[in-house]
C-alpha positions in Angstrom: 92.2 149.4 110.2 93.1 147.3 113.2 96.7 147.1 114.3 98.0 143.5 114.5 99.8 142.0 117.5 101.9 139.9 115.1 102.5 139.9 111.3 104.0 136.8 109.7 105.6 137.4 106.3 108.6 136.7 104.1 107.8 133.2 103.0 105.1 130.9 101.6 102.0 130.3 103.7 99.8 127.3 103.0 96.5 128.3 104.5 94.5 125.1 103.6 91.6 127.4 102.8 90.3 126.4 99.4 89.2 130.0 98.7 92.8 131.2 99.2 95.2 128.3 99.4 98.4 130.3 99.5 99.3 133.7 101.0 102.3 135.9 101.6 101.4 137.2 105.0 99.2 136.7 108.1 98.0 139.4 110.6 97.3 138.1 114.1 95.3 139.8 116.9 94.5 138.4 120.3 95.5 134.9 119.2 93.3 134.8 116.2 93.9 135.3 112.5 93.0 139.0 111.7 93.8 139.0 108.0 95.4 136.8 105.2 96.8 138.2 102.0 99.8 139.8 100.3 102.7 141.1 102.2 102.1 144.7 101.0 98.4 144.7 101.8 98.8 143.2 105.3 101.7 145.5 106.2 99.8 148.6 105.0 96.5 147.7 106.8 97.7 146.1 110.0 101.2 147.2 110.9 101.2 149.4 114.0 103.8 150.8 116.4 103.6 147.8 118.7 103.2 145.1 116.0 105.8 142.3 116.1 107.2 141.0 112.8 108.0 137.4 112.2 110.1 137.0 109.1 109.9 133.5 107.6 113.1 134.1 105.6 111.8 132.2 102.6 110.5 129.2 104.6 107.1 127.6 104.4 104.4 127.9 107.1 101.1 126.0 107.4 98.4 125.3 110.0 99.3 123.4 113.1 98.9 119.6 112.8 96.3 117.4 114.6 96.7 114.1 116.4 93.3 112.5 116.6 94.3 109.7 118.9 97.1 109.6 121.5 97.8 109.0 125.1 100.0 112.1 125.6 100.2 111.9 129.4 101.4 108.3 129.4 104.0 109.3 126.8 105.0 112.3 128.9 105.3 110.1 132.0 107.4 107.6 130.0 109.8 110.4 128.9 110.2 111.7 132.4 109.9 108.6 134.6 110.4 105.3 132.7 112.7 103.2 130.6 112.1 103.5 126.8 113.1 101.3 123.9 111.9 100.6 120.4 109.6 97.7 119.4 112.4 96.5 117.1 114.6 95.7 120.2 115.5 92.1 120.7 114.8 90.4 124.0 118.5 90.2 124.6 118.7 94.0 124.1 115.8 94.6 126.4 117.4 92.5 129.2 120.6 94.6 128.9 118.7 97.9 128.9 116.8 96.8 132.0 120.1 95.9 133.6 121.7 99.3 132.9 118.5 101.2 133.9 118.1 99.3 137.2 121.6 100.2 138.3 120.4 103.9 138.6 117.4 103.0 140.7 117.2 102.5 144.5 116.7 99.0 145.8 113.1 97.9 145.5 112.1 100.5 142.9 110.0 99.4 140.0 111.5 99.1 136.5 108.7 100.3 134.2 108.5 101.1 130.5 108.5 99.7 127.0 107.7 99.0 124.3 108.5 95.4 123.4 107.4 94.1 120.0 104.5 91.8 119.5 106.7 89.5 117.5 108.5 88.7 120.8 105.5 87.0 122.5 106.6 83.5 121.8 110.2 84.1 123.0 109.2 85.9 126.1 106.9 83.0 127.1 109.7 80.5 127.0 111.0 79.1 130.3 113.9 81.1 131.7 112.9 84.4 130.0 111.2 85.8 133.1 114.2 84.8 135.3 116.6 86.7 133.0 114.7 89.9 133.9 114.8 89.0 137.5 118.6 88.9 137.5 118.9 91.9 135.3 116.7 94.0 137.6 118.6 92.9 140.7 115.5 91.7 142.4 113.5 94.8 141.6 109.9 94.4 140.2 109.7 94.8 136.4 106.6 95.7 134.3 107.1 96.3 130.6 104.4 97.2 128.1 104.1 95.9 124.5 103.9 97.9 121.3 100.1 97.9 121.4 100.0 99.0 125.1 97.3 96.3 125.5 99.7 93.7 127.0 102.3 93.6 129.7 105.2 91.5 130.9 106.0 91.2 134.5 109.0 89.5 136.2 108.8 87.2 139.3 109.0 90.0 141.9 106.2 92.0 140.2 104.0 89.0 140.0 104.6 88.2 143.6 103.7 91.8 144.7 100.5 91.6 142.7 99.6 88.2 144.2 99.6 86.4 140.8 100.5 82.7 141.1 99.7 79.3 139.6 96.4 79.3 141.4 95.3 82.8 140.2 92.3 82.7 137.9 92.2 84.8 134.7 90.4 88.1 135.1 87.4 89.0 132.9 88.7 90.1 129.4 92.2 89.1 130.2 94.7 86.2 130.3 97.5 85.2 132.6 99.7 83.3 130.2 101.0 80.0 131.5 103.9 77.8 130.5 102.8 74.9 128.2 101.6 72.0 130.3 101.8 74.0 133.5 99.7 76.5 135.5 102.8 78.7 136.4 102.6 82.2 134.9 105.2 83.0 132.3 105.0 86.7 133.1 103.0 87.5 130.0 99.7 89.3 130.8 97.2 89.9 128.1 94.7 92.8 128.3 93.1 93.2 131.7 95.5 90.8 133.4 98.2 93.5 133.1 96.0 95.8 135.2 96.4 93.5 138.2 100.1 94.3 138.4 99.7 97.9 137.3 97.2 98.6 140.0 99.5 97.3 142.7 102.4 99.2 141.3 100.4 102.5 141.3 99.2 101.9 144.9 102.8 101.5 146.0 104.0 104.5 143.9 101.0 106.9 143.7 101.0 109.7 141.2 100.4 113.1 142.9 98.2 115.8 141.2 101.3 117.8 140.3 102.9 114.7 138.7 99.7 114.4 136.5 100.1 118.0 135.5 103.8 117.9 134.8 103.6 114.6 132.7 100.7 116.0 130.7 102.5 119.2 130.0 105.6 117.3 129.0 103.6 115.2 126.6 102.2 118.4 125.0 105.7 119.9 124.7 106.9 116.8 122.8 103.8 117.1 120.5 104.7 120.8 119.9 108.1 119.7 118.6 106.3 117.8 115.8 104.0 120.7 115.1 100.9 119.3 116.8 98.6 122.0 118.2 95.4 120.0 118.6 94.8 116.4 119.8 92.4 113.9 121.3 93.6 112.0 124.3 91.8 108.6 123.7 91.5 107.5 127.3 91.4 110.1 130.0 90.9 109.6 133.7 89.4 111.8 136.4 93.0 112.8 137.4 93.9 113.8 133.8 90.7 115.9 133.5 91.7 117.7 136.7 95.2 118.2 135.3 93.8 119.8 132.1 91.8 122.2 134.2 94.7 123.2 136.3 97.0 123.6 133.3 94.6 125.9 131.5 93.9 128.0 134.7 97.7 128.4 135.0 98.1 129.4 131.4 100.0 126.2 130.6 97.6 124.4 128.3 99.0 125.3 124.9 96.9 123.0 122.7 93.3 122.4 121.7 92.5 119.2 123.7 89.6 116.9 123.2 89.1 114.3 126.0 87.7 110.8 125.5 86.3 109.6 128.9 86.4 105.9 129.3 83.0 104.0 129.3 84.9 100.7 129.8 88.5 99.8 130.3 90.8 97.0 129.2 94.3 98.5 129.5 94.5 101.4 131.9 94.5 101.5 135.7 91.8 104.1 136.2 89.0 104.6 138.7 86.2 105.6 138.2 85.3 104.6 134.7 81.9 104.2 133.0 78.9 106.0 134.5 81.0 107.4 137.3 83.3 109.2 134.8 81.7 109.9 131.4 78.8 112.1 132.6 81.0 114.2 134.8 83.3 116.0 132.3 81.6 119.3 132.1 83.1 120.9 135.3 86.5 120.4 133.7 85.7 122.3 130.5 88.0 125.2 129.9 88.9 127.5 127.0 91.3 125.0 125.5 89.9 121.7 126.8 86.7 120.1 125.6 85.5 116.9 127.3 83.3 116.0 124.3 83.8 112.2 123.7 83.4 108.9 125.5 85.8 106.0 124.8 84.7 102.4 124.3 87.0 99.4 124.0 85.2 97.0 121.8 87.9 94.4 121.2 91.6 93.8 121.8 94.4 93.3 119.2 95.1 90.7 116.6 98.4 89.3 117.8 96.8 88.0 121.0 93.7 86.7 119.2 91.5 89.3 121.0 90.5 91.4 118.0 87.1 90.5 116.6 87.1 89.4 113.0 84.4 88.3 110.6 86.6 85.4 109.4 88.4 83.1 111.9 92.0 83.4 112.9 94.5 80.8 111.6 94.0 77.5 113.6 96.0 77.1 116.8 96.0 74.5 119.6 94.8 77.0 122.1 91.9 78.5 120.1 91.1 75.8 117.5 90.1 76.4 113.9 87.0 78.6 114.4 88.1 81.4 116.7 86.9 84.9 115.6 88.2 86.9 118.6 86.4 88.7 121.4 83.9 91.4 121.6 83.6 93.5 124.8 79.9 94.1 124.6 77.0 93.0 122.4 75.5 95.4 119.8 72.6 96.2 122.1 74.8 97.4 125.0 77.0 99.3 122.6 74.0 101.0 121.1 72.8 101.9 124.6 76.1 103.6 125.4 76.1 105.5 122.1 72.5 106.6 122.5 73.0 107.8 126.0 76.1 109.7 124.9 74.3 111.3 122.0 71.5 112.4 124.3 74.1 114.0 126.5 75.7 115.7 123.5 78.8 113.6 123.5 80.6 111.9 120.6 82.1 108.4 120.9 85.5 106.9 119.9 85.3 103.1 119.7 88.4 101.0 119.7 88.1 98.4 116.8 91.1 96.5 115.4 89.1 93.8 113.6 86.5 94.0 110.9 84.0 92.2 113.1 84.1 94.9 115.8 83.7 97.5 113.1 80.5 95.9 111.9 79.2 95.9 115.5 79.8 99.7 115.6 78.0 100.3 112.3 75.0 98.2 113.4 74.9 100.3 116.7 75.4 103.5 114.7 72.4 102.7 112.6 70.2 102.8 115.7 71.7 106.1 116.8 71.2 107.7 113.3 67.7 106.3 113.0 66.9 108.0 116.3 67.9 111.3 114.7 71.2 111.9 116.4 74.1 113.3 114.4 76.7 113.3 117.2 80.2 112.3 116.0 81.2 108.6 116.0 84.8 107.5 115.4 86.1 104.0 114.7 89.5 104.1 116.4 92.3 102.4 114.4 90.2 101.6 111.3 92.7 99.1 110.1 90.4 96.3 108.9 87.0 97.1 107.4 85.1 94.7 105.2 84.3 95.7 101.6 80.6 95.6 102.4 81.0 98.0 105.3 83.0 100.7 103.7 80.0 102.4 102.1 78.2 102.2 105.5 80.9 104.3 107.2 80.1 107.1 104.8 76.3 106.8 104.8 76.2 106.6 108.7 78.8 109.4 109.0 81.1 107.1 111.0 84.7 108.5 110.9 87.6 106.2 110.2 90.4 107.2 112.4 93.6 105.5 111.3 95.8 105.1 114.3 98.7 104.6 114.1 99.2 105.2 110.4 102.4 103.2 110.2 101.2 99.7 111.1 102.3 98.9 107.6 104.9 97.6 107.0 106.3 97.2 110.5 106.5 95.1 113.6 102.8 95.0 114.3 102.0 94.1 110.7 104.5 91.2 110.9 102.8 90.0 114.1 99.3 90.3 112.5 100.5 88.2 109.6 101.3 85.4 112.0 97.7 85.1 113.2 95.5 85.8 110.2 97.9 85.1 107.3 99.6 87.5 104.9 96.8 87.7 102.4 94.3 89.1 104.9 96.9 91.1 106.8 97.8 93.0 103.7 94.3 94.3 103.3 94.9 96.8 106.1 93.8 100.4 106.2 91.5 100.8 103.1 92.0 104.6 103.2 91.5 105.2 99.5 88.3 103.2 99.4 86.9 105.0 102.4 87.5 108.4 100.8 86.2 107.3 97.4 83.0 106.1 99.1 82.5 109.6 100.6 83.8 108.7 104.1 86.1 110.6 106.3 89.7 109.5 107.3 91.5 111.3 110.1 95.0 110.6 111.5 96.2 109.7 115.0 99.5 108.4 116.3 98.3 106.3 119.2 101.5 107.5 120.8 103.3 106.0 122.7 102.2 102.9 120.9 104.4 104.2 118.2 107.7 105.8 119.5 107.3 109.2 117.9 104.1 111.3 117.4 105.4 112.6 114.1 102.6 113.3 111.6 105.0 113.6 108.7 105.8 109.9 109.0 102.1 109.2 108.7 101.7 111.6 105.7 104.5 110.0 103.8 103.2 106.5 104.6 99.7 107.4 103.5 101.1 108.3 100.1 103.7 105.6 99.6 102.2 102.7 101.6 105.8 102.0 102.6 107.8 102.2 105.8 109.2 105.8 105.7 112.2 104.7 107.8 113.1 102.0 105.3 113.6 99.3 108.0 110.8 97.1 106.6 110.8 96.6 102.8 108.0 96.7 100.3 104.6 98.3 100.2 101.3 97.2 101.6 98.1 97.4 99.4 99.6 100.3 97.3 96.2 100.8 95.6 95.0 102.4 98.8 97.5 105.3 98.5 96.3 108.9 99.1 97.5 112.1 97.4 99.6 114.7 99.3 96.7 117.1 99.7 94.5 114.2 101.0 97.2 113.0 103.4 97.7 116.5 104.8 94.0 116.9 105.3 94.0 113.7 107.3 96.1 115.6 109.9 94.5 119.0 109.6 91.2 120.0 108.1 89.5 116.6 108.2 90.7 116.0 111.8 89.6 119.4 113.0 86.1 118.9 111.7 85.8 115.4 113.1 87.1 116.5 116.5 84.6 119.4 116.7 87.2 122.0 116.1 86.4 122.9 112.5 85.3 126.5 113.4 88.4 127.0 115.5 91.5 125.6 113.9 92.7 123.4 111.0 93.2 126.2 108.5 94.5 129.7 108.5 91.4 131.7 107.9 90.1 135.0 109.4 88.7 134.4 112.9 90.4 131.1 113.5 93.0 130.4 116.1 96.5 131.5 114.9 98.0 127.9 115.1 100.8 127.5 112.6 104.1 125.8 112.1 107.3 126.8 110.2 109.0 124.1 108.2 112.5 123.5 107.0 111.2 122.8 103.5 108.0 123.1 101.4 106.2 119.7 101.5 104.5 120.5 98.1 107.9 120.9 96.5 109.9 117.8 97.6 109.7 114.2 96.5 107.0 112.3 98.5 109.8 109.9 99.8 111.3 113.0 101.6 108.1 114.0 103.5 109.0 112.0 106.6 112.1 114.2 106.8 110.1 117.4 107.0 111.3 119.1 110.2 109.2 121.6 112.3 111.4 124.6 113.1 108.8 126.6 115.0 105.3 125.9 116.4 102.8 128.7 117.3 99.6 128.2 119.2 97.0 131.0 119.4 99.7 133.5 118.2 102.3 132.4 120.8 105.5 130.6 120.0 105.4 127.3 122.0 108.4 125.6 120.3 111.5 126.6 118.5 114.1 124.1 117.3 
């Protein structure tokens, strides 16, 4: 029998293999699972003179977790280079944090970071708010992103450097918010308007290739601390593709990474995008990096009335009584992108935060399926889907990616209630209905839209439909709750298959990558309200320990 490089024993191992759901031991060779079974059998057949033993000491191990939607490099950059605060922070608190942060910066340096809560939009648009940031920053330019990362807030100096004034026109797919009855900008920049300032900031403070590499690696290190060993970055640039290649060539890419190359762009400062980017991913493919998806932004977000809904928003003076939101491209153009991607062997992840944009995707997907293509299609966020369209997700094999899981109850849910009303807002994330119809649900964090990329927060929330942190009371559409096994699959086996990694990872089976995590408790033996407290003690990727607490 073959000697193993590593044998894991002494605890309970949840394999997530239906044929053998629990095991006592694993044998690992060359980063792959060599054998799964009893401690005695594994030791007898695969223990050699150079085999290393990892004793779980009674703890539970399971496959590494997946994050099907994040922006890890942006989060890594925020951790290393930016100011960070929670979306629950008040504007007063944000001003004081900016004041303290600016004191550590040289004169003229940018104050960059986030995330401010969508519920602060009205307060931050009031006269005097922008000037408070001017004073707090000591004349430095300030650019702060919101909890959705679709919108930004700039102070006077940042607007000046970007050339935004009362005479500036709104960009395509964006809004420079003005004071009521005036053309003067408030500092609030919706969607593409924020890119005007971000582009100038990046030109004045360019990222070097090594900075791209280091911030990407930092993002992956943070993901490891939460047990994530495979993820999709939902909006990569040419610079990030190059960083992945360099990291893997240097032996530093310790995750399975799926790239989503941007076909269009509403929130990132990236060039090129579209045809100049999405067909050029192949030279960056490495052992652990797969540039297999394109990314399409089809709408915005509900709090800014830019998500596309089948039913209109609540009436407002600015939008009237019949505003349904915006769509970035008609069904014919969307179908063309999806068809061209399918012909190139690429899947697609399409940002949809309203049920209207979801219907556009399904109509376009019908054309792709009718043409005989089975390439993967993901609805990103999947928070609102009409009852009539849920069966279509299953029949067209369009994956519902819920990202982030915890938009219920929370800051963003409260902001959505303000624009579509509580009755409609409550019908968010019909996960149970999607599964019952035969569809697929996978989990993503959309980190750093949410502060922590912790899948266990999502797993508990999927089951309880409540805020695991207990900050926001109540439950949201409790009938849509999942079971523990279903919720775990959302972050493991279901996600691995949907990302194209089903034959590589997601479960601990012979031949698959030895990606596993060691936990401080057995999730199958604790109350569901304790799942968010599950702590990852060790993370292993391809048989190598990449994190220890």
